[in-house]
Backbone as CSV, one residue per row, in Angstrom:
resi,resn,N_x,N_y,N_z,CA_x,CA_y,CA_z,C_x,C_y,C_z
1,MET,8.614,25.403,-19.639,9.046,26.833,-19.844,9.173,27.603,-18.154
2,THR,10.215,28.160,-18.329,10.894,28.954,-16.976,9.928,30.467,-17.059
3,ALA,9.839,30.860,-16.093,9.533,32.715,-16.037,10.588,33.122,-17.030
4,ASN,12.128,32.742,-16.986,13.136,33.648,-17.876,12.853,33.389,-19.196
5,ASP,12.313,32.109,-19.594,11.614,31.976,-20.657,10.225,33.140,-21.723
6,MET,9.719,33.224,-20.612,9.092,34.394,-20.827,9.413,35.984,-21.236
7,GLN,8.532,36.594,-21.577,8.736,37.996,-21.922,7.600,38.761,-22.167
8,VAL,7.170,39.701,-21.498,6.025,40.017,-21.589,6.116,41.875,-21.443
9,GLY,5.700,42.343,-22.805,5.614,43.496,-22.977,6.946,44.107,-23.712
10,GLY,7.470,43.399,-24.565,9.046,43.974,-25.418,9.587,42.621,-25.095
11,GLY,10.697,42.874,-25.776,12.053,42.296,-25.975,13.067,43.094,-25.309
12,HIS,13.387,43.748,-24.205,14.187,44.395,-23.244,14.899,43.866,-22.283
13,TYR,15.035,42.886,-22.527,15.535,41.678,-21.639,16.616,40.728,-22.483
14,SER,17.620,41.297,-22.502,18.300,40.727,-23.907,19.317,39.307,-23.100
15,THR,18.727,38.768,-21.541,19.593,37.859,-21.008,18.296,36.937,-21.312
16,LYS,17.607,36.835,-21.983,16.241,36.142,-22.013,16.649,34.328,-22.018
17,GLY,16.159,33.570,-20.833,16.442,32.149,-20.603,17.335,31.911,-19.829
18,GLY,18.302,33.325,-19.747,19.670,33.405,-19.496,19.608,33.905,-17.566
19,TYR,20.612,34.064,-16.866,20.761,35.098,-15.831,20.305,36.301,-15.897
20,GLN,18.654,36.526,-15.067,18.456,38.110,-15.486,18.651,38.762,-14.040
21,HIS,17.964,39.955,-14.505,18.252,41.109,-13.599,17.542,40.386,-11.908
22,TRP,16.393,39.524,-12.185,15.586,39.409,-11.043,16.314,38.106,-10.409
23,ASP,16.992,37.130,-11.228,18.016,36.419,-10.626,19.053,36.499,-9.815
24,TRP,19.768,37.702,-10.365,20.502,38.246,-9.424,20.061,38.929,-8.145
25,CYS,18.566,39.740,-8.414,18.208,40.258,-7.131,18.031,39.253,-6.387
26,ALA,17.419,38.293,-6.702,16.901,37.126,-5.621,18.315,36.416,-4.646
27,ASP,19.576,36.230,-5.939,20.851,35.850,-5.232,21.531,36.220,-4.123
28,VAL,21.558,37.641,-4.420,22.155,39.061,-3.690,21.027,39.461,-2.387
29,ARG,20.305,38.791,-2.824,18.874,39.155,-1.352,19.088,41.098,-1.248
30,LEU,18.958,41.464,-2.850,18.709,43.136,-2.838,17.990,43.132,-2.620
31,GLY,17.908,44.506,-1.798,16.768,45.270,-1.497,15.092,45.838,-2.654
32,TYR,14.264,45.759,-2.359,13.385,46.468,-3.345,13.810,47.503,-4.144
33,PHE,14.172,48.705,-3.227,14.333,49.980,-3.748,15.519,50.042,-4.637
34,GLU,16.755,48.966,-4.554,18.173,48.620,-5.688,17.352,48.209,-6.517
35,SER,16.670,47.069,-5.999,16.240,46.117,-7.510,15.558,46.847,-8.406
36,ALA,15.007,47.847,-8.207,14.088,48.711,-8.741,14.925,49.665,-9.787
37,ALA,15.813,50.342,-8.854,16.532,51.036,-9.515,18.047,50.552,-10.541
38,THR,18.321,49.490,-10.202,19.111,48.499,-11.093,18.357,48.063,-12.168
39,LYS,17.076,48.061,-12.352,16.529,47.317,-13.113,16.397,48.240,-14.529
40,TYR,15.882,49.522,-13.655,15.896,50.469,-14.754,17.017,50.995,-15.531
41,LEU,18.325,50.873,-14.466,19.870,51.182,-14.994,19.822,50.416,-16.359
42,SER,19.858,48.827,-15.998,20.018,48.199,-16.824,19.253,48.031,-18.219
43,ARG,17.793,48.616,-18.149,17.483,48.339,-19.390,17.121,49.257,-19.996
44,HIS,17.557,50.866,-19.273,17.125,51.964,-20.330,17.658,52.015,-21.991
45,TRP,18.887,51.047,-22.268,18.728,51.721,-23.640,17.716,50.623,-24.431
46,ASP,17.382,49.834,-24.224,16.396,49.244,-24.951,14.919,49.280,-24.813
47,LYS,14.679,50.289,-23.908,13.107,50.043,-23.334,12.696,51.706,-23.237
48,ASN,12.810,52.304,-22.194,12.105,53.911,-22.631,13.578,54.865,-22.515
49,GLY,14.691,54.607,-22.613,15.432,55.865,-22.573,15.801,56.904,-20.971
50,VAL,15.705,57.824,-21.055,16.207,58.515,-20.507,15.032,58.449,-19.152
51,GLU,13.678,58.195,-19.240,12.468,58.263,-18.350,12.728,57.050,-17.518
52,ASP,13.694,55.836,-18.167,14.343,54.660,-17.019,15.058,55.275,-16.076
53,VAL,16.015,56.074,-16.688,17.139,56.433,-16.077,16.397,57.443,-14.870
54,LYS,15.415,58.117,-15.126,14.938,59.179,-14.213,14.461,58.377,-13.266
55,LYS,13.665,57.402,-13.230,12.873,56.183,-12.440,14.091,55.797,-11.816
56,ALA,14.958,55.449,-12.029,16.512,55.230,-11.282,16.551,56.050,-9.962
57,TYR,16.827,56.963,-10.736,17.226,58.615,-9.716,16.014,58.606,-8.866
58,HIS,14.964,58.324,-9.344,13.773,58.225,-8.487,13.671,57.457,-7.313
59,TYR,13.630,56.158,-7.232,13.814,55.022,-6.530,15.615,55.460,-5.332
60,VAL,16.309,55.835,-5.902,17.824,56.164,-5.213,17.088,57.314,-4.112
61,PHE,16.588,58.190,-5.161,16.342,59.234,-4.000,15.094,58.822,-2.977
62,LYS,14.289,57.808,-3.003,13.718,57.515,-2.256,14.249,57.047,-0.642
63,ILE,15.201,55.790,-1.064,16.366,54.877,-0.645,16.825,55.821,0.259
64,LEU,17.183,57.164,-0.203,18.246,58.512,0.579,16.837,59.177,1.601
65,GLU,15.521,59.056,1.431,15.100,59.758,2.005,14.550,58.598,3.593
66,LEU,14.476,57.491,3.181,14.175,56.356,3.994,15.913,55.907,4.855
67,VAL,16.551,56.545,4.655,17.770,56.499,5.489,17.859,57.683,6.346
68,GLY,17.518,58.952,5.449,17.513,60.002,7.044,16.217,59.763,8.054
69,GLN,15.559,59.147,7.376,14.342,58.849,8.417,14.367,57.318,9.485
70,GLU,15.866,57.087,9.218,16.167,55.489,10.020,14.982,54.163,9.365
71,ARG,14.573,54.432,8.036,13.855,53.253,7.837,14.674,52.304,6.782
72,TYR,15.211,52.394,6.708,15.899,51.542,5.394,17.361,51.362,5.935
73,VAL,17.962,49.922,5.539,19.463,49.386,5.602,19.527,48.827,4.634
74,ASN,20.976,48.376,4.032,21.137,47.949,2.619,21.673,46.382,3.306
75,TYR,20.845,45.643,2.682,20.882,44.166,3.561,21.781,42.918,2.234
76,SER,21.731,43.750,1.435,22.154,42.807,0.793,23.781,41.821,1.090
77,PHE,23.839,40.815,0.245,24.955,40.183,0.352,26.613,40.866,-0.198
78,HIS,26.198,42.076,-1.068,27.039,42.871,-1.094,27.871,43.673,0.167
79,VAL,27.151,43.889,0.830,27.927,44.380,2.230,28.085,43.826,3.662
80,MET,27.458,42.723,3.361,28.003,41.247,4.658,29.237,41.570,4.709
81,PRO,29.574,40.891,6.570,30.842,40.866,6.764,31.602,39.567,6.305
82,ARG,30.801,38.381,5.964,31.170,37.605,5.989,31.896,37.552,4.273
83,PHE,33.188,37.289,4.392,33.865,37.325,2.687,33.232,36.586,1.579
84,GLU,32.328,35.357,2.018,32.004,34.389,1.195,30.772,35.096,0.582
85,GLN,30.119,35.729,1.302,28.786,36.347,0.979,29.228,37.313,-0.291
86,ARG,29.933,38.391,0.450,30.377,39.776,-0.660,30.866,38.642,-2.213
87,SER,32.105,38.119,-1.973,32.623,37.388,-3.070,31.224,36.061,-4.018
88,TYR,30.320,35.842,-3.515,28.773,35.235,-4.215,28.648,36.583,-4.801
89,ALA,28.313,37.613,-4.055,27.646,38.549,-4.902,28.151,39.196,-5.722
90,GLU,29.544,39.307,-5.637,30.456,39.831,-6.704,29.953,39.190,-8.249
91,ASN,29.993,37.487,-7.807,29.992,36.836,-8.973,28.972,37.175,-9.745
92,CYS,27.803,37.396,-9.084,26.382,37.153,-9.327,26.310,38.351,-9.605
93,PHE,26.969,39.649,-9.577,26.544,40.779,-10.195,27.143,40.735,-11.800
94,SER,28.689,39.819,-11.358,29.560,40.041,-13.431,28.923,39.096,-14.055
95,LYS,28.067,38.222,-13.544,27.566,37.339,-14.587,26.337,38.017,-14.862
96,PHE,25.633,39.029,-14.394,24.590,39.576,-14.851,24.907,40.643,-15.554
97,VAL,25.680,41.198,-15.357,26.223,42.445,-16.176,26.648,42.291,-17.435
98,ASN,27.705,41.059,-17.135,28.044,40.951,-18.761,27.094,40.017,-19.826
99,GLN,26.590,38.899,-19.385,25.609,38.663,-19.933,24.384,39.620,-20.542
100,ALA,24.125,40.677,-19.527,23.575,41.648,-20.017,23.857,42.576,-21.229
101,LYS,24.956,42.676,-20.983,26.181,43.395,-22.050,25.721,45.061,-21.281
102,ILE,25.522,45.262,-20.061,25.465,46.030,-19.668,27.023,47.531,-19.485
103,PRO,26.516,48.352,-19.998,27.812,49.231,-20.377,28.305,49.902,-19.335
104,ILE,29.836,50.027,-19.020,30.739,50.770,-18.102,29.989,51.644,-17.111
105,ALA,29.482,52.651,-17.291,28.704,53.825,-16.636,27.812,53.018,-15.839
106,GLU,26.837,51.952,-16.239,25.903,52.171,-15.946,26.396,50.646,-14.540
107,ARG,27.547,50.073,-15.062,27.720,48.718,-14.120,28.116,49.733,-13.069
108,THR,29.149,50.808,-13.212,29.393,51.564,-12.082,28.607,51.569,-10.880
109,ILE,27.280,52.708,-11.652,26.150,53.185,-10.887,25.628,52.012,-10.094
110,MET,25.395,51.106,-10.841,24.650,49.751,-9.943,25.718,49.024,-9.086
111,TRP,26.758,49.260,-9.295,27.867,48.381,-8.293,27.897,49.346,-7.015
112,SER,28.103,50.504,-7.841,28.168,51.817,-5.966,26.455,51.291,-5.425
113,LEU,25.578,51.082,-5.947,24.227,50.836,-5.490,24.210,49.814,-4.859
114,CYS,24.674,49.044,-5.683,24.538,47.497,-4.471,25.512,47.505,-3.327
115,THR,26.589,48.733,-3.128,27.031,48.472,-1.605,27.488,49.691,-0.901
116,TRP,26.012,50.584,-1.236,26.475,51.670,-0.236,25.804,51.527,1.147
117,ARG,26.827,52.014,2.034,26.602,52.044,3.351,25.747,53.395,4.431
118,ASP,25.852,54.404,3.587,25.265,55.649,4.206,24.852,56.575,3.433
119,ASP,24.676,57.502,3.804,23.282,58.492,2.822,24.991,59.172,1.824
120,SER,26.225,59.388,2.230,26.993,60.045,0.987,27.190,58.979,0.229
121,ASP,26.919,57.425,0.008,26.721,56.689,-0.743,26.075,57.031,-1.884
122,LEU,24.897,57.006,-1.219,23.489,57.269,-1.718,23.540,58.938,-2.924
123,LYS,24.449,59.672,-1.953,24.588,61.288,-2.760,25.522,60.871,-4.007
124,TYR,26.095,60.310,-3.469,27.118,59.717,-4.801,26.651,59.135,-6.260
125,VAL,25.906,57.989,-5.750,24.929,57.562,-7.145,23.895,58.516,-7.674
126,LEU,23.318,59.070,-6.837,22.430,60.086,-7.265,23.049,61.166,-8.304
127,LYS,24.317,61.641,-8.201,25.125,62.249,-8.736,25.461,61.711,-10.140
128,GLU,26.018,60.255,-10.128,26.230,59.508,-11.018,24.936,59.567,-12.359
129,ILE,23.787,59.172,-11.362,22.408,58.828,-12.437,22.270,60.520,-12.909
130,ASP,22.912,61.431,-12.320,21.986,62.310,-12.531,23.133,62.603,-14.036
131,ALA,24.483,62.192,-14.045,25.573,62.522,-15.188,24.826,61.845,-16.227
132,VAL,24.243,60.884,-16.290,23.810,60.138,-16.925,22.386,60.714,-17.687
133,ILE,21.871,61.168,-16.800,20.495,62.046,-17.196,21.078,63.399,-18.197
134,VAL,22.002,64.282,-17.558,22.708,65.261,-18.137,22.983,64.986,-19.498
135,ASP,23.876,63.835,-20.002,24.242,63.601,-21.139,23.266,63.316,-22.150
136,ALA,22.563,62.659,-21.529,21.023,62.191,-22.924,20.094,63.482,-22.954
137,THR,19.955,64.439,-21.857,19.361,65.834,-22.304,19.757,66.752,-22.136
138,GLY,20.671,66.689,-21.339,21.411,68.357,-21.468,21.132,69.155,-19.979
139,ALA,20.206,68.498,-19.279,19.185,69.257,-17.899,19.445,68.219,-16.825
140,PRO,19.720,69.090,-16.128,19.962,68.050,-14.627,18.318,67.755,-13.904
141,THR,18.758,67.306,-12.983,17.066,67.028,-11.774,17.585,67.130,-10.876
142,ALA,17.816,68.637,-10.988,17.715,70.144,-10.019,16.847,69.788,-9.464
143,ALA,15.204,69.217,-9.432,14.111,69.665,-9.043,14.243,68.729,-7.691
144,LEU,15.061,67.644,-8.208,14.803,66.192,-7.088,16.074,66.313,-6.243
145,GLU,16.615,67.645,-5.475,17.468,67.517,-5.017,17.301,67.029,-3.281
146,PRO,18.121,65.858,-2.907,17.813,65.812,-1.860,17.958,66.260,-0.420
147,LYS,17.222,66.526,0.399,17.339,67.436,1.845,18.546,66.910,2.397
148,PRO,19.652,67.342,3.063,20.607,67.024,3.638,20.029,66.085,5.010
149,SER,21.100,64.980,5.020,20.866,63.577,6.264,22.198,63.635,6.795
150,THR,22.018,63.625,7.972,23.250,63.413,9.175,23.476,61.965,9.589
151,SER,22.328,61.245,8.701,22.394,59.823,9.075,23.336,58.917,8.781
152,THR,23.713,58.151,9.505,24.820,56.949,8.953,24.293,55.693,9.532
153,GLN,24.212,54.523,8.819,23.533,53.239,9.404,24.825,52.198,9.513
154,ALA,24.501,51.741,10.681,25.146,50.420,10.588,24.785,49.527,9.981
155,GLN,25.838,48.209,9.307,25.424,47.346,8.692,24.711,46.633,9.843
156,PRO,23.777,45.646,9.384,23.326,44.377,10.315,24.562,43.657,10.184
157,GLU,24.215,42.646,11.479,25.461,41.354,11.454,24.723,40.476,10.540
158,ALA,25.206,38.821,10.159,24.671,38.578,9.137,23.815,37.588,9.828
159,SER,23.600,37.284,10.966,22.516,36.374,11.681,21.535,37.088,11.618
160,THR,21.299,38.502,11.710,20.268,39.249,11.567,19.265,39.108,9.927
161,ARG,20.206,38.406,9.165,19.450,38.548,7.901,18.607,37.195,7.664
162,GLY,17.860,37.421,6.622,17.013,36.422,6.578,15.804,36.666,5.513
163,MET,15.250,35.688,5.224,13.324,35.817,4.714,12.726,36.844,5.615
164,ALA,13.120,37.230,6.391,11.934,38.184,7.168,12.019,39.681,7.047
165,SER,13.006,39.776,6.363,13.276,41.300,5.893,13.587,41.231,3.996
166,PRO,12.477,40.400,3.480,13.315,40.197,1.764,13.385,41.372,0.941
167,PHE,12.456,42.187,1.231,13.032,44.067,0.832,14.023,44.775,1.515
168,GLY,14.515,44.402,2.375,15.623,45.173,2.938,15.179,46.025,3.800
169,TYR,13.837,46.053,4.513,13.431,47.119,5.580,12.691,46.308,6.808
170,PRO,12.850,46.620,7.819,12.627,45.694,9.085,11.151,45.751,9.108
171,GLY,10.135,44.673,8.993,8.716,44.148,9.344,8.160,44.392,8.191
172,ASP,8.710,43.882,6.866,8.558,44.064,5.862,8.221,42.214,4.981
173,GLY,8.566,41.136,5.980,8.281,39.684,6.215,6.850,39.168,5.866
């Protein structure tokens, strides 16, 4: 039996035994915050509804905050300079969202979150997540409006990547 064959606390992972969210995150070296946000976006239909979407928003909000403080960079293969890494990441993403039957709106948000490069990309993701929340509740998440940031981060060269920063920020290994 593998970890993918088990389910603790419900049946909200529709790809049991197949290619699951955590497989995709590990394969493309998705950061901790992006992994958490996409987890909530990918399962909200089958588990906690709009509460999970709000959790996704909260994680993206934290990324934006950390980027503004120059404490976080997107290290995933989705933004690497080598085509082979980006192509591999795209194939892994497609495999996961197709097997999990992720709706198009959530796919689009998840893809934008995987490929962010600066704070304007993250603000776009927050607006898209907010639109999902408004569709579900009729009320936006105005209370979580991020502070303006002028920071943009240069993406690292592929040679600086590796397991020394498995969660996407310096010194976490």
